[in-house]
C-alpha positions as CSV (number, residue, x, y, z in Angstrom):
1,X,-50.3,22.4,-27.9
2,X,-48.5,19.6,-29.7
3,X,-46.0,22.0,-31.0
4,X,-45.4,23.4,-27.5
5,X,-45.0,19.8,-26.2
6,X,-42.5,18.9,-28.8
7,X,-40.5,22.0,-28.1
8,X,-40.5,21.1,-24.5
9,X,-39.6,17.6,-25.2
10,X,-36.6,18.8,-27.4
11,X,-35.3,20.9,-24.5
12,X,-35.7,18.0,-22.1
13,X,-33.6,15.8,-24.5
14,X,-30.9,18.5,-24.8
15,X,-30.7,18.8,-21.0
16,X,-30.4,15.0,-20.6
17,X,-27.7,14.8,-23.1
18,X,-25.7,17.6,-21.3
19,X,-25.6,15.6,-17.9
20,X,-22.9,13.0,-17.2
21,X,-25.3,10.4,-16.0
22,X,-26.9,7.2,-17.5
23,X,-30.1,8.1,-19.0
24,X,-33.5,6.3,-19.5
25,X,-36.9,7.2,-21.1
26,X,-40.1,5.8,-20.0
27,X,-43.0,5.5,-22.5
28,X,-46.6,5.4,-21.7
29,X,-47.8,3.1,-24.4
30,X,-45.2,2.0,-26.9
31,X,-41.5,2.4,-27.3
32,X,-40.5,4.4,-30.4
33,X,-37.0,3.5,-31.5
34,X,-37.1,6.3,-34.2
35,X,-37.8,9.2,-31.9
36,X,-35.5,12.1,-30.7
37,X,-34.2,9.9,-27.9
38,X,-31.2,8.1,-29.4
39,X,-31.0,4.4,-28.8
40,X,-27.3,4.3,-28.0
41,X,-27.6,7.0,-25.4
42,X,-31.0,6.5,-23.7
43,X,-32.3,3.2,-22.3
44,X,-36.0,2.9,-23.2
45,X,-38.7,1.2,-21.1
46,X,-42.4,1.0,-21.1
47,X,-44.2,2.4,-18.0
48,X,-46.0,-0.3,-16.0
49,X,-49.3,-0.1,-14.1
50,X,-51.8,2.6,-14.1
51,X,-51.4,5.9,-12.2
52,X,-48.4,8.3,-11.9
53,X,-47.4,7.0,-8.6
54,X,-47.2,3.4,-9.7
55,X,-45.4,4.3,-12.8
56,X,-42.7,6.3,-10.9
57,X,-42.4,3.5,-8.1
58,X,-41.9,0.9,-10.9
59,X,-39.3,3.2,-12.6
60,X,-37.4,3.4,-9.5
61,X,-37.6,-0.4,-8.7
62,X,-36.4,-1.2,-12.2
63,X,-33.4,1.2,-12.0
64,X,-32.4,-0.1,-8.6
65,X,-32.9,-3.7,-9.8
66,X,-30.5,-2.9,-12.7
67,X,-27.8,-1.8,-10.3
68,X,-28.1,1.9,-10.1
69,X,-27.3,3.3,-6.7
70,X,-28.9,6.6,-7.1
71,X,-31.9,7.5,-9.4
72,X,-33.4,10.8,-10.2
73,X,-36.8,11.2,-12.1
74,X,-37.9,14.5,-13.8
75,X,-40.7,15.4,-16.1
76,X,-40.3,16.6,-19.7
77,X,-42.3,19.7,-19.1
78,X,-40.1,21.7,-16.6
79,X,-39.3,25.3,-17.2
80,X,-36.0,26.3,-15.7
81,X,-34.5,22.8,-15.1
82,X,-30.8,22.9,-15.6
83,X,-28.0,20.4,-15.7
84,X,-26.8,22.0,-12.4
85,X,-29.9,21.3,-10.6
86,X,-29.8,17.7,-11.8
87,X,-26.2,17.3,-10.8
88,X,-27.1,18.8,-7.4
89,X,-30.0,16.4,-7.0
90,X,-27.5,13.5,-7.5
91,X,-25.0,15.1,-5.2
92,X,-27.6,15.6,-2.5
93,X,-28.3,11.8,-2.6
94,X,-24.9,11.3,-0.9
95,X,-26.3,12.7,2.2
96,X,-30.0,12.5,1.9
97,X,-32.4,9.5,1.4
98,X,-34.7,11.6,-1.0
99,X,-34.4,14.6,-2.9
100,X,-37.4,16.6,-4.1
101,X,-37.8,19.5,-6.6
102,X,-41.0,21.3,-5.7
103,X,-43.3,22.6,-8.4
104,X,-45.1,25.9,-8.1
105,X,-48.4,24.0,-8.5
106,X,-47.9,22.1,-5.3
107,X,-46.4,19.0,-6.9
108,X,-42.9,18.1,-7.6
109,X,-40.9,18.2,-10.9
110,X,-38.0,15.9,-9.6
111,X,-37.8,13.1,-7.3
112,X,-34.5,11.2,-6.4
113,X,-33.7,8.3,-4.1
114,X,-30.7,6.3,-3.3
115,X,-33.0,3.3,-2.4
116,X,-36.6,2.5,-3.1
117,X,-39.1,3.9,-0.6
118,X,-42.4,2.5,-1.7
119,X,-44.2,4.5,1.1
120,X,-43.6,7.7,-0.9
121,X,-45.9,6.6,-3.6
122,X,-48.9,5.5,-1.4
123,X,-51.7,7.6,-0.2
124,X,-50.9,10.4,-2.4
125,X,-53.6,12.4,-4.3
126,X,-51.6,12.5,-7.6
127,X,-52.3,15.4,-10.0
128,X,-53.3,17.8,-7.2
129,X,-51.7,20.7,-5.3
130,X,-51.3,18.2,-2.3
131,X,-48.6,16.0,-3.9
132,X,-45.6,17.7,-2.5
133,X,-47.1,18.2,1.0
134,X,-48.3,14.7,1.2
135,X,-45.0,13.3,0.0
136,X,-43.1,15.3,2.5
137,X,-45.4,13.8,5.3
138,X,-44.6,10.4,3.9
139,X,-40.7,11.3,4.1
140,X,-41.2,12.4,7.8
141,X,-43.5,9.3,8.7
142,X,-40.8,7.0,7.1
143,X,-38.1,8.9,9.0
144,X,-36.2,9.6,5.9
145,X,-33.7,12.5,5.4
146,X,-34.5,14.7,2.4
147,X,-33.1,17.7,0.5
148,X,-35.1,20.3,-1.5
149,X,-34.1,21.7,-4.8
150,X,-35.2,25.1,-6.2
151,X,-38.9,25.6,-6.9
152,X,-39.7,25.4,-10.5
153,X,-42.7,25.4,-12.8
154,X,-44.0,22.4,-14.6
155,X,-46.7,22.6,-17.4
156,X,-49.0,19.7,-16.9
157,X,-52.2,21.6,-17.9
158,X,-53.1,24.9,-19.3
159,X,-54.0,26.1,-15.8
160,X,-50.3,25.7,-14.8
161,X,-49.4,28.7,-17.0
162,X,-50.8,30.8,-14.1
163,X,-47.9,29.7,-11.9
164,X,-45.3,31.0,-14.3
165,X,-43.3,33.9,-12.9
166,X,-42.0,36.6,-15.1
167,X,-38.7,34.9,-15.5
168,X,-40.3,31.5,-16.2
169,X,-42.5,33.2,-18.8
170,X,-39.5,34.5,-20.5
171,X,-37.8,31.0,-20.4
172,X,-41.0,29.5,-21.8
173,X,-41.0,32.1,-24.6
174,X,-37.4,31.2,-25.4
175,X,-38.3,27.6,-25.5
176,X,-41.1,28.1,-28.0
177,X,-39.9,31.5,-29.5
178,X,-40.1,30.3,-33.1
179,X,-43.8,29.5,-32.7
180,X,-45.2,33.0,-33.3
181,X,-48.8,32.1,-32.5
182,X,-48.0,30.8,-28.9
183,X,-47.7,34.2,-27.2
184,X,-51.3,35.1,-28.5
185,X,-52.9,31.9,-27.7
186,X,-51.4,31.8,-24.1
187,X,-52.4,35.3,-23.6
188,X,-56.0,34.2,-24.0
189,X,-55.6,31.1,-21.9
190,X,-53.8,32.8,-19.0
191,X,-55.9,36.1,-18.8
């Protein structure tokens, strides 16, 4: 599992490097100045507070406080995320208050805003299949405009492998292709 995580992290790094935007990494427990995220390219921050929603809310708050006009957050475990999707998400923020990238498990892999909307992080049942639908209800309740990106797969838990389409499975195999044991182990976990 750690090898798979490291491969996904390396792909996320390469994806971030290939985009023309300012970049930041948020760490859960401590900042590692000697990891794959170059200190001269990536701003590094510690996540604040407990819970996914609070951590994302704070990342947005910090980014807007530091002068950014548009902010897009993504995970590091997304199969099929491309520079084009990230660039389109930023472009959509010129005409929408919020942009969301739905994940096949009912959550989202990407959220972007051009201003902090705290209500998008309240009353959400995080890490469930209800996250996207509850967030869209909050968008509607707050009377915000929104754009939707293509649906992709994220890999938060072993159960998420069931949501991989054949195309996503091929992308996943490409990501971890040099790890010969992965296909066998995933076959056991998925079937």
